Every structure is written in structure tokens, then in C-alpha cells.
N, C-alpha and C positions, 0 to 999 in steps of 0.2 A: 503494500501499500503506500502511495506517495506521498510526500508532505503536503502537494495541493489538495490531497484527497480528504486530508486530515483535517485543513484549515476550518474548515465549515464545521465539523463534529466538534471542535475543541471549545464552541461558546457556550453559554448558559443555556439550557441545563444539563447540557452534555457534561460540561468542566463540573458541574456538582456530581453527578455519577463518577464521573475519573477519581477524584477525590473520595467518594466514598467507599471505592474498594479499596484504599489504605484504611480508611477508618474501621470498616467491616474485617478486615483482617486482623487489626490488633483486637477486634472485638472477640474472634475467635480464640487468639493465643489468651489472652486477658481472662477469658471464661475459666480457663483450666487451673489457674495458680490457687484461688480459694479453694478448688475440690480437691487438692491434693490430702491434707492433712485428712478428709473424710473417707476419701478412697483408700489409705493406707490402713486405718481404723477399722473400716469394713472388713478389708482382705487381711488384717492381723501380720503386717510383714514388717522388717526390719530395714535399714538403711541399703543393705545389698540388693536387698530384693523389689525395694523402690527403686533404685539405680537401675536395674534391670526391667524394671516397669518402664521407666521412660525410656529406656535402649529402644523399647517399641515405639515409642512417637517418634524417634529419630529415623528407625528404619523404614517407616510408612512414607515421610516424608522423602527419604534417600530413593525408593523406590519410584515414586510420584514424580518427583521435580524433573527428571529428565522427559517423562510423559506428559507432563504439563507443558514443556518447552515445546516438543511436536504437537500436542493438542493446539497449541497458541498460533503455531505456523499454519499447519492445515485448516483448524475450523475458527481461530479466531480467540480473541480475549473474551467475549461474551459467553462463550458455551463452554470456556476452560472455567472461569469464574463459577458458573452455576453448577459445574462437577462439584468443585471444591466445597462450596456452601452446602451443597447436598449430601455430601458426605458426612460433614461437620454436624449436620442436623439430625441423620442417622444415629451417630455415634453419642453426642452430647447425652440424652437420656440414658445410656449406658454407662458411662462413665460417672452419672449421680447415683446410681442407684445399686450398680454391681457388687456383690461382695465374693465373687468368683476372682482368684486371681489369673487364671486362664481367660477368664472371659475379660478383667480390664486390659489384659496382653492384646486381644483382637481388638477390642472397642479402642484403643490407644494406636495401633497400629494403622486403624480406618481413618480415625480422626487425626493421627498425623499426615496420612494422606491428603485428607482436605486441606489443612494447613498447609501444606507443601505446595498443592495446587494453586491456593490463592495467593500465597507470598509470590510465587515466581510470577503469578499473570498480574499482580499487581504491579510487578517492577516493570516488566515488558512493556505494560499499556503507559507507564509514567515515563518510559523512556521514548517512547512513540509522540506522546503529547509533547515533551518537551523539544525533541526535535521539529513538531510541527508549528508551535508557537514560538519557538526561537529563545524561550526564558528559561530561567534556573527555577526549579520547582521542586527537584529531589528531597531536600530538606525540609520543605513545607510538606509534602506528600509524607515521607517520614512521622513527620509530627504530629499527621492526623491516625498513622498506625498506632504511635504512643497514646493519642487522645482516645482511641479506640480500647486500647487496653486499661485506660484508667476508668472506662465507664463500665465495662463487663468487670473489673477486678474488684472495684469500689462498689458498685452496685448488686454483685453478688454477695458481696461481705456485707453491707448494711441488710440485705433482705435475710442472711443467714443470721444474723445478730436480731434482726426482728424476729426471729422464730419460723421463718421459712425452710420448708425442705431442700437438701440440695437440687433436686429434682425440680419444684417451683422455681428456685432460683436461675435455674439454667434454661428453664423455660421461658424466661424473659429474654435474654438474648435470642434463643431461636426465635422465636415473635419478631424481632427486628430485623432478621437475616431473612426473614419468610416477606418481610415489606418490603426489604431492599430487592429482591426476587422481582415481585410484583410491580414494582414502581421503577427506580432508576436502573434496575437490571438490566430492562432493553434497550440502553442507551449506551451502554458499553461498545468499544470498538472491534471491528472483525479480524478477519486476519492480520498477523502482526509483519507481514514481509511480503517480496514480489512472487511472482508464481515461480520465479528460476531459482529463487535463494535456496541455501543451504541450511537443511535442518540442523545441522550439527559441525563446527570447525574446531579441532583438536586446540585447545587454550595456548598460548604461549607462555614462556616462562614469568614474562612481568605478569600477567595476567593472574598466573597460578599464587604468584607472592603476593598481591592485592588481595587476592580469596583468601589466602591462608591468615591475612592480618583482618581481614574483614570477619574469619572463623572465630580469631581470638575476642573480637569485640563482641559478636553476638554469643560467644560462649559464656562471657561474662554477664550478658544480659539472661541467657538462659537459666543460668545458675540463680538468678534473682527470681526468676517466673517460679521454677520449679521448686527451689529450695527455700527461699527465704519464710515461707509461711511454717516450714517444718523447723527451722532455724529457732524462728520466735516460739513456736509450741515446745520444742523440745529441751533447748538449749536457755531457754528464758522463761519458760511457763506461762506464757500468753494464753488466753482460751483460743480454740479453734476458729470461733467465729468472728475474731478479731485479729488472727495469725495473718489474713491476706491484705493488711496495712501495709507491710512492709513493700510488697511488691507494686502497691496503690501510689504510695510516695515516690518510690521509684519511678514509676510510670509519670506521673504528675509533672518532675522535675525534667525529664527526657522530653516530655511532649513540649513543656515550655521552651528548653534550647533548641528542638528542632526547629519548632515554629518563629523562632529569631534565628536559624541557622545562616541563611541567607545574609543578613545584616552582621552577625557574628565573623563570617567568613571575610565579607568585604572590608571590616575594621580592622581586625588581626592576621588575616591570613591563614591559609592550610597548614604550616609547617607549625604556627603557635597552637592553633586549634588540637593538632594531633598530639603535640608533646604536652601540652596543658592539660589535654585531656586524660591523657594516661596518666599522669601525675596525682591529678584529681581521683580519679577512679582507684586508684593504689591506697589514697589517703581515705577514701569512703569505705574501703573494705576492713582498713585497721580500725577505724572507728566501730564498724559491727563487730568484729570477733574481740577488741581488746576491751570493750565497755561493757559492763555488765547491765547497765540500765537500759531494758528495751526500747525506751522513749527514745533515748540516744542512738539506739540502733537504727531506729527509723531516718533519724538525722543522717548518719551513714549512708543508708540505703539511697536517701535524696540525693546526697552527695554524689554516690555513684553514677546516678541516672545524670546529672548534670555533666559529670565529665564524659560519659560515653555518648551523650547527644547525639554528636554530628560526627564523631570518627567514622563510621560505616558509611553514612551518605558522602563525605570526602573520597573515602576510595571507591565509592562506586562512581563519582565523577571523574576520576582519575581512570578508573577502568574506559569509562566511555569516551576520554581523551587521547589515550595510547595510540598509536599506530600501527600495531603489530598484527592486529587482528581487527575487524568489523565492530565499531563499537557496541551497537545492541546486542550482538553475540558476546563479547567480551563482559559486558554488565551481567547478562544471564549465567555466564559461567562463574563471574565471582559472586554473584548473588547465590547460586547454588551452593557453593564451595563455602559460603558465607554461614548459609543458614543451617549447614550441618552442626555447625557450634552451637546453635540455638536450641536445636533438636536433640543431638545425641553426646555433646558434652556433658549435661546434666547427669545423664546416665555414668560417665567417668567419676563424676563427683561423687556418686554415690558408693561406687567400689572404692576410692581413695577414702570416704568418712568411713567406710567397714573397717578399714585396715589401720585407720588412724582415727581421726574425729571430722565432725563436720566443718568447725572451725579451721584445722589444718587445710582441709578441703578447699574452704573459700582463699585462704591467703595464696594458695597454690593458683588458683585463677587469678588473683590481683599480681602475681609476678610475670604472668602472660603480657601485662602491660608493656614489660620492659622493652619486649622485641618492637613495639608499636613505636616506643619512642626512640630506640636506637636506630631503626630502618627511615625515619622520618627523614632527613637532611640528604639521603640519598635518593629516595624514592620520588619526594614534592619536589617538582621544579619550582625554581623562584620567578614566579609569577601571580600577577593580580588574579584574585579568586574568580573573578569575572570569566577567565580564560579555561576554567576546567570545564566548561560544557562547550 
């Protein structure tokens, strides 16, 4: 699809639909965080078993992400987004009610496939819209992803605190997804490429490096998504109904950082954003692990969100700007590799936590920020942030 073909549909209300895809992706991902302690209690599992359970979430996405790329190329973003939402709608009730460990494994595989499909599609469509409009929109788009996570994580937490069952609380998210499909879902883009464009191109070394650094950033985000509630409940004795606040405050700060990301990059530049962000993330993890007051831990989760906010969007912009492979394919490759961190990394944290402790596992995640800090001056050119796109 050419840029000229995209210019017309980028007007409102179509732009509202494009932005909504990022909001809904965050909505899907954030819905799981408050349900983790409940699922763990129902199944009666320890940290290692929970890590294995979360690995199923990553495996489902790992399988679906390349398939989502093919579906986007052949059937378009609208079709692929609807497939992903359907998978989420199918499995959320199971995640809220199933007592069987095997049943939860199956549900998380399918749920992960749905989230993976939605995540890849939102980024592919985001790149298409950026190219068509000639505007830098990725930070704002990802800010809406974080906003969606806030709405679902905080909303479900409030509903649970008020006495709603996990099924009733997750039902609110399902209602929003259905409403989107019936309204704005029809206005999403069709095919993402030209008829003769390749479905897959082997990523170059530079794109793989950028993807790995995205993976580290997303792994830190996944650690908060899947383990913040468990940490507050088990290590600090917080009620299960309130444990989701850790991810909620994290997502609030990430959303604020991303919604202001374009201005931040313009003022500070990408090098400062990456190096400063890495240092802030390490500080936040130290506040979470070393302080015994759970309210101070919430501040630490907020600090982590502020530091992580624009790291991944900068790397995705760099992937799109490099000349070693087509920009859209490079962004798709970097996104797919990066999201393995948010989906599979938390499983590794579970195994490390079982072998040592959850606080030490979180400190190991913080140490990954060193790679982001030391590689920045070599990977990021000395250019104005406007030239990243």
C-alpha cells in the first residue's frame, strides 16, 4: 500500500482507530497483572511453577508473532487485529476462573498468542501511519499502550478491591474490546505492503542488536507486569486486592513519559534519554528491593516506569532509520525480538527467584540496563531527534 493510499484514511476518525489499537494492546496486557496472585493461589503453585506458567505466555506469542507478520502482509492490519482480540476474549475468562495448572498453561499460550498478534499489528500499523503522515508519532502511540495498561490494571484492581470476582473484573475489559471491534475496528488499515513485497527478510546485525536492546527494556517492563503484584504480596505482605497498584503506578509514569516523549527527545536528544533512562531504571529497582516500606516500593515502581518510558521507542525509531534493510521490516523484526523480553523474560525471573530470591532476580533485571548505557554512544548517531524518523 502506498503512502498516497494511506493519506486519506489517516484523517479523523480513522486516526482515532489507529491510536485505539495501541490503547487496546495495553488494555489486554494490563488485564493479566492483577490476576496473577489469584491464579497462583487457585493453582497452589510456587515461584518456579509460576515461572513455567508465564513461559507459556511467551511461547504463545513467540509462535504467533511471525504468523501475525504474515497475516498483516496478506490480509491486513484489520483482520490480524481482530484475530488477536478474539483470542484474548476467548482466554480471559479462563485466566480468571481456572484452578487447574494445565488449564492455566493452555489459556496463557492462547492469551499470549492473542497479545502477540495485537502487539505486532499495532506497531506495523503505527509505522505505516508515520510514513503516510510524515510525522513522528511512535512515542505518543506507545504512550497510549501504557495508558491502556493503566486503565485495565488499575480498573481491575479497584473492582477486585470493591468485591468483584476476577471473572467480573475481567469482563469489563472484554466489554471494551467488543465495543472497539464493533465500532473503530472497521476503520483499521488493510494490507501493510505492496503486492510484490517480501514477507520476510533476514534481520541484519545492527537490527538484531537494536532488537536485543529492546528485549532488555521490555524484559524490565515484563518483570513489573508479572512480578510486581507477587513481590508486593509475598515480600511486603500487601493484600492481593491492592497488589496490582505496583504495576498501575509504573504504567502511569510510563504513559506520562511516552506521551511527552517527542518533546523530551527534542530537548535532550536520544543519547541522554537512553543513558539517563537506564540509570533511572537501576535506581528504581534499588528502591523497590532495598526498601521495606511497600508505599516507598510504589515510588520505586513509578521511577522505573519513568526511566523505561522512551527507551524502546528510541530503538524502534533507530531501527526504522537504518539503511541495512527496509525500515518497516526492520521495525517488525526489532519489535518481535523485543517483545520476547516482556513475554518470556518473566519466566526466567521465576526460575532465578526459585534458585535464589525474587529481590535478587529483580536486581539481575536492573543490571541489564548496563548494556543499554554502554552501547548508546556507539549505536546512536549525533543527530537531532527529528531525524530519527
